[in-house]
C-alpha positions, 0 to 999 in steps of 0.5 A: 586334759591339755595336750596335742590333738593329733588330728589336727595339722601343724602349722609351721611358724617362722622364729628369729633368735636373736643372741644379746651378749658382748662376748659369743659368736656363731662359733661358741652361742650354745643359747642360740644353737639350742633355740636352732636346734629345738624349733627347727626339730618342732618344724618351724622355720628359722627366719633370721638369726643374729648376735648383738652387743648389750647394747639397748640401742642395738637390740631395740634395733635388731627387734624392731626390725624382725618384729615390723618384717610380716615374714617373722611371727616369733623373736625369742630372744637370749641373754641380758635378762640379769642384773648386773650393769650390761643387762638391757635386754628387757630395758629395751624391748619391754618399751616395745611391747603393745600388750605384755605376756606376765604369764610366761615369766611366771610360768618360766620361773616356776619351771625354772625354780624346779631346776634350779631353785630360788636362783630363778629369781636372779633372771627377768624373763619376759614376753610380750606382743608386739604389733603381731609379732610374739616376743620372748625374752630369755635368759642367756643360758642354754638350760635356760633357754631349754627350760623355756622352750620345753616347758612352755613354747614348744606347746604354745607354738603348736597349732595343735596344743590344746585346750588352746595356742598362740598359733589359733588367734594369730590371725586375730592379733590385728583385729583391733586395727581392722574394724577401727574404733567401736562405736558406742 
């Protein structure tokens, strides 16, 4: 049965939060605030937080900078996952992925469907790994951020979650770089 193994220690991660929006400011960034509240209440550390416009170069630059920072374990973005002309977050970030996490989108949409029905198809939520940094790309609504955190991230970013979680595999994410090419 999946769940939290209370005999194990909690391992705090350092998480950066990026809001992608042409209109949000720190004063009215409800989605970013939702993520920061949830991650800090869970015991994780906020590594950095920023707001960038719906511009692929600005999004990519911020995510690349954070993913190259050894102190940042996880990046969560909110906004820019829809279908309007300014929604470019997946296009900006997905080419950076070393590995895609197709299951994240599937589970996110399943959770979202239970709350908003078929409207969930209007989101292009995605996730992947850039180097050794997990990146989650969420829609720009507080409800979607709650759904993603409460339904997926809160457990997968908790070392105590069984049968498995992302935290326990983090030390092995770069093992292919350490051992070099396998000999045939």
